[in-house]
NURO-293817 format. One line per 5 residues: number of its first residue (from 0); their letters; for each residue x, y, z of N, C-alpha, C. Coordinates in steps of 0.05 Angstrom, whole numbers, padded with zeros to 5 digits. Atoms other than C-alpha are relative to their C-alpha. Layout:
<gulums>
NUM> A> X,Y,Z,X,Y,Z,X,Y,Z | ...
</gulums>
This chain:
<gulums>
0> XXXXX> 00021,00018,00010,00282,-00102,-00150,00003,-00004,-00030 | -00003,00004,00029,00294,-00089,-00224,00025,-00016,-00006 | -00024,00016,00005,00365,-00117,-00220,-00005,-00029,00006 | 00007,00028,-00007,00339,-00179,-00185,-00017,-00013,-00022 | 00018,00010,00021,00285,-00186,-00239,00016,-00007,-00025
5> XXXXX> -00016,00005,00024,00336,-00181,-00296,00018,-00024,00004 | -00017,00023,-00005,00383,-00231,-00263,-00016,-00025,-00001 | 00016,00025,00000,00327,-00280,-00253,-00009,-00007,-00028 | 00007,00005,00027,00304,-00272,-00325,00024,-00013,-00015 | -00023,00012,00013,00375,-00287,-00347,00005,-00028,00008
10> XXXXX> -00003,00028,-00009,00379,-00349,-00304,-00020,-00018,-00013 | 00021,00016,00012,00313,-00374,-00331,00006,-00005,-00030 | -00006,00003,00028,00336,-00361,-00403,00022,-00020,-00004 | -00022,00019,00002,00401,-00399,-00392,-00010,-00028,00006 | 00010,00026,-00007,00363,-00456,-00360,-00016,-00012,-00023
15> XXXXX> 00016,00009,00023,00316,-00461,-00420,00018,-00008,-00023 | -00018,00006,00022,00374,-00460,-00469,00015,-00026,00006 | -00014,00025,-00006,00410,-00516,-00432,-00018,-00024,-00003 | 00019,00023,00001,00348,-00560,-00427,-00014,-00003,-00027 | 00012,00001,00026,00324,-00544,-00497,-00030,00001,00001
20> XXXXX> 00029,-00002,-00003,00254,-00526,-00474,-00011,00021,-00018 | 00015,-00019,00016,00206,-00491,-00520,-00029,00000,00008 | 00027,-00003,-00009,00137,-00466,-00508,-00016,00015,-00021 | 00017,-00012,00020,00078,-00443,-00548,-00024,-00017,-00005 | 00023,00018,00003,00031,-00503,-00548,-00008,-00011,00027
25> XXXXX> 00010,00011,-00025,-00008,-00541,-00495,00019,-00021,00011 | -00018,00021,-00009,00043,-00597,-00492,00028,00011,00007 | -00026,-00011,-00005,00102,-00549,-00485,00003,00006,00029 | -00006,-00006,-00028,00136,-00535,-00419,00003,00030,00002 | -00002,-00028,-00004,00126,-00464,-00395,00025,00008,00014
30> XXXXX> -00024,-00008,-00015,00185,-00423,-00370,-00005,00002,00029 | 00004,-00001,-00029,00197,-00423,-00295,-00011,00027,00008 | 00012,-00025,-00010,00158,-00371,-00256,00021,00014,00017 | -00019,-00016,-00015,00200,-00315,-00228,-00006,-00002,00030 | 00003,00001,-00029,00212,-00317,-00153,-00016,00024,00010
35> XXXXX> 00014,-00024,-00009,00187,-00246,-00145,-00030,-00002,-00006 | 00029,00004,00006,00121,-00265,-00179,-00013,-00018,00020 | 00012,00018,-00020,00110,-00322,-00131,-00003,00014,00027 | 00002,-00014,-00025,00125,-00278,-00071,-00022,00022,-00001 | 00021,-00020,00004,00079,-00224,-00099,-00028,-00013,00003
40> XXXXX> 00026,00014,-00003,00022,-00275,-00104,-00006,-00006,00029 | 00005,00005,-00029,00031,-00293,-00031,-00007,00025,00015 | 00007,-00025,-00012,00030,-00220,-00011,-00028,00009,-00007 | 00028,-00007,00008,-00034,-00208,-00050,-00020,-00017,00014 | 00018,00017,-00015,-00067,-00268,-00017,-00002,00009,00029
45> XXXXX> 00000,-00010,-00028,-00047,-00242,00052,-00015,00026,00002 | 00015,-00025,-00001,-00073,-00173,00036,-00030,-00004,-00003 | 00029,00007,00004,-00139,-00203,00012,-00012,-00011,00025 | 00010,00011,-00025,-00147,-00243,00076,-00005,00022,00021 | 00003,-00022,-00019,-00136,-00180,00118,-00023,00018,-00008
50> XXXXX> 00022,-00017,00009,-00184,-00139,00075,-00027,-00014,00005 | 00024,00014,-00004,-00237,-00193,00079,-00008,-00001,00030 | 00006,00000,-00029,-00231,-00198,00155,-00008,00028,00009 | 00008,-00027,-00008,-00235,-00122,00161,-00029,00006,-00009 | 00028,-00004,00009,-00299,-00120,00119,-00019,-00016,00017
55> XXXXX> 00018,00017,-00016,-00328,-00177,00160,-00004,00012,00028 | 00003,-00011,-00027,-00314,-00144,00227,-00016,00026,-00001 | 00016,-00024,00002,-00346,-00079,00202,-00030,-00005,00000 | 00028,00007,-00002,-00412,-00116,00197,-00010,-00001,00028 | 00007,00002,-00028,-00411,-00122,00273,00009,00024,00016
60> XXXXX> -00011,-00023,-00015,-00385,-00053,00291,-00021,00013,00018 | 00020,-00012,-00017,-00452,-00033,00321,-00009,-00020,00022 | 00007,00020,-00021,-00456,-00096,00365,00018,00005,00025 | -00015,-00003,-00024,-00426,-00106,00433,00030,-00003,-00005 | -00029,00002,00005,-00350,-00093,00434,00011,-00026,00010
65> XXXXX> -00013,00025,-00008,-00308,-00156,00436,-00017,-00025,-00005 | 00018,00023,00003,-00365,-00201,00413,00014,-00022,-00017 | -00013,00019,00018,-00321,-00234,00358,00026,-00011,00011 | -00027,00008,-00010,-00258,-00241,00401,00001,-00029,00008 | -00003,00028,-00008,-00273,-00309,00431,00000,-00020,-00023
70> XXXXX> 00002,00018,00023,-00287,-00339,00362,00017,00010,-00023 | -00015,-00012,00022,-00236,-00299,00321,00017,-00020,-00015 | -00015,00020,00016,-00189,-00357,00303,-00017,-00018,-00018 | 00018,00017,00015,-00247,-00401,00281,-00012,00015,-00024 | 00012,-00016,00021,-00279,-00345,00241,00020,00006,-00023
75> XXXXX> -00021,-00005,00020,-00213,-00329,00205,00004,-00026,-00017 | -00003,00025,00015,-00205,-00403,00187,-00024,-00005,-00018 | 00024,00004,00016,-00277,-00406,00163,00000,00018,-00025 | -00001,-00018,00023,-00268,-00345,00118,00022,-00010,-00020 | -00021,00010,00018,-00203,-00375,00090,-00010,-00024,-00016
80> XXXXX> 00011,00024,00014,-00238,-00441,00074,-00022,00008,-00020 | 00020,-00010,00019,-00295,-00402,00041,00013,00010,-00025 | -00014,-00010,00024,-00247,-00366,-00005,00014,-00022,-00014 | -00013,00023,00013,-00208,-00430,-00017,-00019,-00017,-00017 | 00019,00016,00014,-00271,-00466,-00039,-00006,00011,-00028
85> XXXXX> 00007,-00012,00026,-00286,-00416,-00095,00024,00010,-00016 | -00024,-00008,00015,-00214,-00402,-00117,00018,-00023,-00006 | -00020,00022,00004,-00162,-00456,-00107,-00014,-00026,-00006 | 00012,00026,00004,-00210,-00515,-00104,-00013,-00001,-00028 | 00015,00000,00025,-00248,-00494,-00167,00017,00006,-00024
90> XXXXX> -00016,-00009,00023,-00194,-00462,-00210,00030,-00006,00002 | -00028,00007,-00004,-00127,-00489,-00183,00018,00025,00003 | -00016,-00025,-00004,-00105,-00417,-00167,-00013,00017,00021 | 00010,-00020,-00019,-00111,-00368,-00111,-00005,00026,-00014 | 00007,-00026,00012,-00135,-00297,-00123,00026,00014,-00008
95> XXXXX> -00025,-00013,00007,-00064,-00270,-00121,00013,-00013,-00024 | -00011,00013,00024,-00041,-00322,-00172,-00016,00007,-00025 | 00017,-00007,00023,-00100,-00306,-00217,00006,00027,-00010 | -00007,-00027,00009,-00081,-00233,-00218,00026,00001,-00015 | -00026,00000,00013,-00011,-00251,-00240,00002,-00022,-00022
100> XXXXX> 00001,00021,00021,-00033,-00305,-00291,00016,-00024,00008 | -00014,00024,-00010,-00007,-00362,-00248,-00021,-00020,00010 | 00018,00021,-00011,-00037,-00428,-00223,00018,-00022,00010 | -00014,00023,-00011,-00017,-00492,-00187,-00001,-00023,-00020 | -00002,00024,00016,00006,-00554,-00222,00011,-00022,00018
105> XXXXX> -00009,00023,-00015,00017,-00623,-00193,00027,-00009,-00010 | -00026,00009,00007,00089,-00646,-00192,00003,-00031,00002 | -00002,00030,-00003,00071,-00720,-00183,00002,-00013,-00027 | -00002,00012,00026,00070,-00731,-00258,00022,00013,-00016 | -00021,-00010,00017,00128,-00723,-00307,-00009,00006,-00028
110> XXXXX> 00010,-00005,00027,00083,-00712,-00367,00003,00029,-00007 | -00003,-00028,00008,00095,-00649,-00407,-00027,00016,00000 | 00026,-00013,-00001,00020,-00635,-00406,-00006,00011,00028 | 00007,-00012,-00026,-00010,-00592,-00351,-00018,-00020,00015 | 00015,00018,-00017,-00037,-00634,-00293,-00010,00016,00024
115> XXXXX> 00009,-00015,-00023,-00082,-00599,-00243,00003,-00015,00026 | -00002,00012,-00026,-00080,-00612,-00169,-00023,-00019,00005 | 00021,00018,-00008,-00119,-00670,-00142,-00015,00011,00024 | 00016,-00010,-00023,-00173,-00660,-00089,00015,-00004,00026 | -00016,00004,-00024,-00126,-00690,-00037,00021,00021,00003
120> XXXXX> -00021,-00021,-00002,-00071,-00640,-00054,-00012,00027,00007 | 00013,-00025,-00007,-00120,-00582,-00051,-00008,00001,00029 | 00007,00002,-00028,-00146,-00605,00016,00024,00002,00018 | -00024,-00002,-00015,-00076,-00614,00041,00011,00028,00002 | -00009,-00028,-00001,-00057,-00543,00021,-00017,00017,00019
125> XXXXX> 00017,-00015,-00017,-00118,-00516,00057,00006,-00006,00030 | -00005,00008,-00028,-00103,-00555,00121,00027,00011,00009 | -00027,-00008,-00007,-00029,-00539,00121,00003,00031,00001 | -00001,-00029,00000,-00043,-00465,00109,-00017,00012,00023 | 00017,-00010,-00021,-00102,-00452,00156,00005,-00013,00027
130> XXXXX> -00004,00014,-00025,-00084,-00504,00208,00021,00013,00019 | -00020,-00013,-00017,-00019,-00473,00234,-00008,00027,00010 | 00010,-00026,-00010,-00051,-00404,00237,-00019,-00003,00023 | 00020,00005,-00021,-00109,-00430,00278,00014,-00010,00025 | -00014,00011,-00023,-00062,-00470,00323,00016,00021,00015
135> XXXXX> -00016,-00021,-00012,-00018,-00410,00335,-00017,00019,00016 | 00018,-00019,-00015,-00076,-00365,00355,-00014,-00013,00023 | 00014,00014,-00021,-00107,-00419,00398,00020,-00013,00020 | -00020,00013,-00017,-00042,-00440,00432,-00004,00007,00030 | 00004,-00008,-00029,-00058,-00401,00496,-00022,-00017,00013
140> XXXXX> 00022,00015,-00012,-00124,-00435,00507,00006,-00030,00000 | -00007,00028,00001,-00097,-00503,00486,00019,-00008,00023 | -00019,00005,-00022,-00041,-00498,00537,-00015,00000,00027 | 00016,00000,-00024,-00092,-00481,00591,-00017,-00026,00002 | 00016,00025,00000,-00135,-00541,00571,00018,-00024,00007
145> XXXXX> -00018,00022,-00006,-00074,-00586,00577,00012,00003,00028 | -00010,-00004,-00027,-00059,-00558,00646,00027,00013,00000 | -00026,-00012,00002,00002,-00518,00623,-00003,00030,00001 | 00000,-00029,00000,00019,-00446,00634,00010,00010,-00027 | -00008,-00010,00026,00026,-00404,00571,00030,00008,-00002
150> XXXXX> -00029,-00007,00000,00097,-00385,00592,00017,-00025,00002 | -00015,00025,-00001,00117,-00458,00596,00002,-00012,00027 | -00001,00011,-00027,00110,-00468,00671,-00023,-00020,00004 | 00020,00020,-00005,00071,-00528,00696,-00020,00010,00021 | 00020,-00009,-00019,00005,-00514,00732,00003,-00014,00027
155> XXXXX> -00002,00011,-00027,-00001,-00526,00806,-00018,-00024,00004 | 00019,00022,-00004,-00059,-00575,00799,00012,-00026,-00008 | -00011,00025,00010,-00022,-00626,00759,00028,00005,-00010 | -00028,-00005,00007,00053,-00623,00758,00015,-00025,-00007 | -00012,00026,00007,00067,-00693,00732,00019,00002,-00023
160> XXXXX> -00019,00001,00022,00118,-00715,00682,-00014,00001,-00027 | 00014,-00001,00025,00064,-00721,00628,-00002,00028,-00011 | 00003,-00027,00008,00051,-00647,00627,00027,00012,-00008 | -00027,-00010,00008,00126,-00632,00625,00008,-00011,-00027 | -00006,00011,00026,00134,-00679,00567,-00015,00012,-00022
165> XXXXX> 00016,-00014,00021,00077,-00647,00529,00011,00028,-00006 | -00011,-00027,00004,00106,-00578,00540,00026,-00001,-00016 | -00024,00003,00015,00174,-00600,00515,-00005,-00009,-00029 | 00006,00010,00027,00144,-00636,00456,-00012,00023,-00017 | 00011,-00022,00014,00103,-00574,00436,00022,00020,-00008
170> XXXXX> -00022,-00019,00006,00165,-00530,00441,00018,-00010,-00022 | -00017,00012,00020,00205,-00578,00400,-00013,00000,-00028 | 00014,00000,00025,00153,-00585,00346,-00002,00028,-00012 | 00001,-00028,00010,00145,-00509,00341,00027,00009,-00010 | -00027,-00008,00009,00220,-00499,00335,00007,-00014,-00026
175> XXXXX> -00006,00015,00025,00227,-00554,00282,-00016,00011,-00024 | 00017,-00011,00022,00169,-00524,00241,00012,00026,-00010 | -00012,-00025,00009,00202,-00455,00241,00026,-00005,-00014 | -00025,00006,00014,00269,-00485,00223,-00004,-00012,-00028 | 00007,00011,00027,00238,-00525,00166,-00010,00021,-00019
180> XXXXX> 00009,-00022,00016,00204,-00462,00141,00023,00016,-00010 | -00024,-00015,00008,00271,-00426,00140,00016,-00015,-00021 | -00015,00016,00020,00306,-00482,00103,-00015,-00001,-00026 | 00016,00000,00024,00249,-00486,00053,00003,00026,-00016 | -00003,-00025,00013,00255,-00412,00039,00027,00004,-00013
185> XXXXX> -00027,-00002,00012,00330,-00416,00028,00002,-00018,-00025 | 00000,00017,00024,00319,-00474,-00020,-00015,00013,-00023 | 00016,-00014,00021,00266,-00433,-00056,00017,00022,-00013 | -00018,-00020,00012,00316,-00376,-00065,00021,-00012,-00018 | -00021,00013,00017,00364,-00426,-00095,-00011,-00011,-00026
190> XXXXX> 00010,00013,00024,00320,-00463,-00144,-00026,00013,-00011 | 00023,-00014,00010,00258,-00418,-00150,-00026,-00016,00001 | 00025,00016,-00002,00205,-00470,-00131,-00008,-00004,00029 | 00012,00005,-00026,00158,-00479,-00072,00008,00021,00021 | -00007,-00020,-00020,00163,-00413,-00032,-00012,-00006,00028
195> XXXXX> 00013,00007,-00025,00117,-00443,00022,00005,-00030,00004 | -00005,00028,-00007,00131,-00508,00058,-00024,-00018,-00007 | 00024,00016,00006,00059,-00531,00048,-00001,-00008,-00030 | -00001,00007,00028,00069,-00529,-00028,00020,-00023,-00005 | -00020,00021,00004,00131,-00573,-00023,-00011,-00027,00011
200> XXXXX> 00011,00025,-00012,00095,-00624,00022,-00021,-00012,-00018 | 00022,00011,00016,00034,-00630,-00022,00007,-00004,-00029 | -00008,00003,00028,00072,-00628,-00088,-00014,00019,-00019 | 00013,-00021,00017,00041,-00563,-00115,00022,00019,-00009 | -00020,-00018,00011,00083,-00521,-00161,-00014,00022,-00016
205> XXXXX> 00011,-00023,00014,00068,-00452,-00189,00010,00001,-00029 | -00007,-00002,00028,00066,-00447,-00265,-00017,00022,-00012 | 00016,-00020,00014,00039,-00397,-00316,-00026,-00013,-00009 | 00026,00010,00009,-00034,-00404,-00333,-00004,00005,-00030 | 00002,-00006,00029,-00024,-00377,-00404,00028,00005,-00010
210> XXXXX> -00026,-00005,00011,00035,-00371,-00451,00008,00029,00003 | -00010,-00028,-00002,00079,-00310,-00443,00001,00012,-00028 | 00001,-00014,00025,00066,-00262,-00500,00018,00024,00002 | -00018,-00022,00000,00122,-00214,-00516,-00015,00025,-00011 | 00014,-00024,00009,00093,-00144,-00521,00017,00016,-00019
215> XXXXX> -00014,-00015,00020,00113,-00107,-00583,-00006,00030,00004 | 00003,-00028,-00005,00123,-00034,-00563,00010,00016,-00024 | -00008,-00014,00024,00124,00012,-00623,00017,00024,00007 | -00018,-00023,-00003,00173,00069,-00633,-00016,00025,00007 | 00016,-00024,-00005,00118,00121,-00634,-00010,00001,00029
220> XXXXX> 00009,00000,-00028,00092,00099,-00566,00023,00007,00019 | -00023,-00006,-00016,00161,00101,-00535,00008,00029,-00002 | -00007,-00028,00004,00174,00169,-00566,-00019,00018,00015 | 00019,-00017,-00015,00110,00198,-00536,00005,-00002,00029 | -00005,00003,-00029,00126,00169,-00468,00025,00016,00009
225> XXXXX> -00024,-00014,-00007,00196,00198,-00469,-00004,00030,00000 | 00005,-00029,00002,00172,00267,-00491,-00018,00009,00024 | 00017,-00008,-00021,00117,00268,-00439,00014,00000,00027 | -00015,00000,-00025,00163,00247,-00382,00020,00023,00001 | -00018,-00023,00000,00213,00299,-00403,-00014,00026,00005
230> XXXXX> 00015,-00024,-00004,00160,00353,-00405,-00010,00001,00029 | 00009,00001,-00027,00133,00331,-00337,00023,00007,00019 | -00023,-00007,-00016,00202,00334,-00306,00008,00029,-00002 | -00005,-00028,00003,00212,00403,-00335,-00020,00018,00016 | 00020,-00015,-00016,00147,00428,-00304,00005,-00003,00030
235> XXXXX> -00006,00003,-00029,00165,00398,-00237,00024,00017,00009 | -00023,-00017,-00006,00231,00436,-00240,-00008,00030,-00002 | 00005,-00028,00005,00200,00501,-00265,-00021,00012,00019 | 00021,-00012,-00016,00137,00510,-00223,00008,00011,00027 | -00008,-00012,-00025,00171,00520,-00156,00014,00027,-00003
240> XXXXX> -00014,-00025,00005,00210,00578,-00187,-00018,00023,-00007 | 00019,-00020,00009,00148,00615,-00209,-00017,00010,00024 | 00016,-00012,-00021,00114,00663,-00160,-00029,00002,-00010 | 00027,00001,00011,00042,00644,-00175,-00017,00022,00012 | 00016,-00020,-00013,00013,00693,-00125,00004,00028,-00014
245> XXXXX> -00006,-00025,00013,00048,00752,-00157,-00010,00001,-00028 | 00010,00001,00028,00031,00729,-00227,-00030,00002,-00001 | 00029,-00002,-00001,-00042,00721,-00208,-00009,00029,00006 | 00007,-00027,-00006,-00045,00790,-00177,00005,00019,-00023 | -00006,-00016,00023,-00012,00821,-00238,-00021,-00003,-00022
250> XXXXX> 00020,00005,00021,-00061,00788,-00286,-00027,00012,00008 | 00025,-00013,-00008,-00121,00810,-00245,00001,00030,-00001 | -00003,-00029,00000,-00094,00880,-00240,-00002,00011,-00029 | 00001,-00009,00028,-00085,00886,-00316,-00027,-00005,-00013 | 00025,00007,00012,-00150,00852,-00333,-00023,00016,00012
255> XXXXX> 00023,-00013,-00013,-00197,00883,-00282,00007,00028,00010 | -00006,-00026,-00011,-00159,00945,-00261,-00010,00023,-00016 | 00009,-00023,00017,-00177,00990,-00320,-00029,00001,-00005 | 00028,00000,00006,-00250,00971,-00323,-00017,00012,00023 | 00015,-00010,-00022,-00269,00999,-00255,-00004,00031,-00002
260> XXXXX> 00005,-00029,00002,-00301,01068,-00251,00012,00014,00024 | -00011,-00016,-00022,-00279,01125,-00206,-00016,-00004,00025 | 00016,00005,-00024,-00337,01112,-00159,00008,-00026,00014 | -00008,00026,-00012,-00316,01039,-00149,00027,00003,00013 | -00026,-00003,-00012,-00245,01060,-00136,-00001,00016,00026
265> XXXXX> 00003,-00016,-00025,-00267,01112,-00085,-00012,-00017,00022 | 00013,00017,-00019,-00312,01061,-00051,00020,-00021,00011 | -00020,00019,-00008,-00255,01011,-00050,00021,00012,00019 | -00019,-00014,-00018,-00208,01062,-00019,-00011,00005,00027 | 00012,-00004,-00026,-00258,01075,00035,-00003,-00026,00016
270> XXXXX> 00004,00026,-00013,-00270,01001,00050,00025,-00016,00004 | -00024,00015,-00002,-00197,00980,00047,00009,-00004,00028 | -00008,00002,-00028,-00189,00993,00121,-00018,-00019,00016 | 00019,00017,-00015,-00247,00947,00139,00006,-00030,-00003 | -00004,00029,00006,-00223,00881,00109,00030,-00006,-00002
275> XXXXX> -00027,00010,00003,-00158,00842,00115,00004,-00010,-00028 | -00005,00008,00027,-00127,00831,00047,00005,-00029,-00004 | -00005,00029,00002,-00113,00758,00063,-00024,-00016,00010 | 00021,00016,-00011,-00169,00731,00107,-00028,00012,-00005 | 00025,-00012,00006,-00224,00781,00089,-00017,00008,00024
280> XXXXX> 00014,-00009,-00025,-00244,00794,00162,00010,00027,00008 | -00008,-00026,-00011,-00239,00857,00203,00029,-00003,00010 | -00029,00003,-00007,-00164,00870,00212,00005,00000,00030 | -00008,00002,-00028,-00137,00848,00280,00029,00010,00002 | -00026,-00013,-00001,-00077,00892,00298,00009,00007,-00028
285> XXXXX> -00005,-00006,00029,-00077,00923,00228,00028,00009,-00005 | -00026,-00006,00009,-00011,00926,00192,-00001,00004,-00030 | -00003,-00004,00029,00010,00949,00123,00028,-00007,-00009 | -00026,00008,00010,00067,00928,00078,00011,00019,-00021 | -00010,-00020,00018,00078,00991,00038,-00021,00010,-00021
290> XXXXX> 00021,-00008,00018,00014,00994,-00004,-00024,00010,00017 | 00024,-00011,-00014,-00056,01020,00014,-00016,-00021,00014 | 00017,00022,-00012,-00083,00952,00035,00010,-00006,00029 | -00005,00006,-00029,-00087,00930,00108,-00004,-00030,00004 | 00000,00029,-00006,-00075,00861,00137,00000,-00004,00030
295> XXXXX> -00004,00008,-00027,-00081,00826,00203,00029,-00005,00005 | -00028,00004,-00006,-00015,00822,00239,00008,-00029,-00004 | -00007,00029,00002,-00015,00746,00244,-00002,-00010,-00029 | 00002,00009,00029,-00038,00738,00171,00025,00008,-00015 | -00022,-00009,00016,00016,00781,00141,00027,-00010,00010
300> XXXXX> -00025,00010,-00011,00070,00757,00189,00005,-00029,-00008 | -00004,00028,00008,00058,00684,00175,00005,-00004,-00030 | -00005,00002,00029,00055,00694,00100,00027,00011,-00008 | -00027,-00011,00006,00119,00736,00100,00021,-00019,00009 | -00020,00021,-00008,00155,00681,00138,00000,-00023,-00019
305> XXXXX> 00001,00022,00019,00131,00628,00090,00010,00007,-00028 | -00008,-00009,00026,00146,00669,00028,00018,00025,00002 | -00019,-00023,-00003,00208,00714,00027,-00006,00021,-00021 | 00006,-00019,00022,00184,00747,-00038,-00030,00005,-00001 | 00029,-00004,-00002,00113,00761,-00015,-00008,00026,-00014
310> XXXXX> 00012,-00023,00013,00071,00809,-00056,-00029,00003,00010 | 00027,-00005,-00008,00005,00841,-00040,-00019,-00015,-00018 | 00019,00015,00017,-00051,00795,-00063,-00021,00018,-00014 | 00020,-00017,00011,-00094,00855,-00080,00010,00016,-00024 | -00011,-00018,00021,-00049,00901,-00121,00025,-00011,-00012
315> XXXXX> -00024,00011,00011,00013,00859,-00133,00025,00014,00008 | -00024,-00015,-00008,00061,00908,-00099,00017,-00018,00017 | -00019,00015,-00017,00123,00879,-00067,-00004,00008,00029 | 00006,-00005,-00028,00112,00871,00007,00026,00006,00015 | -00023,-00006,-00017,00161,00905,00054,-00004,-00010,00028
320> XXXXX> 00004,00008,-00027,00167,00898,00128,-00027,00009,00011 | 00026,-00008,-00010,00100,00898,00163,00002,00022,00021 | 00000,-00023,-00018,00086,00964,00198,-00029,00004,00010 | 00026,-00004,-00012,00030,00979,00246,-00013,00025,-00012 | 00015,-00022,00011,-00024,01025,00219,-00007,00019,00023
325> XXXXX> 00007,-00020,-00020,-00032,01089,00259,-00026,00013,-00009 | 00026,-00011,00006,-00104,01110,00261,-00007,00021,00021 | 00008,-00022,-00017,-00129,01175,00289,-00031,-00001,00004 | 00028,00001,-00007,-00196,01173,00325,-00008,00026,00012 | 00011,-00026,-00009,-00237,01235,00336,-00027,-00004,00012
330> XXXX> 00026,00003,-00014,-00292,01236,00387,-00015,00026,-00004 | 00018,-00023,00005,-00348,01283,00367,-00021,00000,00022 | 00021,-00002,-00021,-00390,01306,00425,-00026,00010,-00011 | 00026,-00008,00008,-00463,01319,00422,-00005,00030,00007
</gulums>
């Protein structure tokens, strides 16, 4: 992506040098918009349409399931026209273009001044964008209304030549539209204008909405960024090598170990057999790893498999092989 961006900037710079274009005032010609910026604007608009439809359907999530399905194509077209009315129609730019400081310009005039789209061009963009989507989603029902099978077969009720001609005409028009879209995209990759066929038909071209301002990055800012990135990479390399569990146990042992009284130590020695050192519950199949603390078999086994250098979380001692605790029980009769 970065290589493509640099190549495209170089092409645009060479194009401006050959044509002698300069910019900086209202009458100046702005540099060509990068292809990647135009494609990003289309992706942002598509994501916005999907997000708006998701939020709209959530308003009816407590209603009967499938209530919006019969009217889904019409509702999507209505939401698109609603967004189009308050974005493209009023400001000559979609939401995706506004986020990238882009807008539409009419190519019908050769004047160096900016010329917004006419109402006819805006309406044409809306129809050519929302119309094919609606027609594609409604093709099944339209074929049934025309007496055609959705798979292309003629219905049994009316198998005349008119229906066959309509089916072939629809197939031909659909194929030609897809082929024209492909050719338009290849031309867009060549000259960097009109990524969508509807823009080429209506004469709408994407331009910058404001002059490009070169950002002056100071040396101090770049120096801080380089130092911070270097420090972050060093931490990412160092942290996996540090045994944080052992370090935590050692710190707690040195900080809290000498402040406990003899009574507390005696009480802890008596209660050490009642709690698992890892989960804190009564030990199930009690095992020890070489120190005085007791663990559940599944707790200490899973931790020892996950960490080859496991240490006791209570005292910080290195954990050996888990061994079952042998307990002697004495029954005292009455």
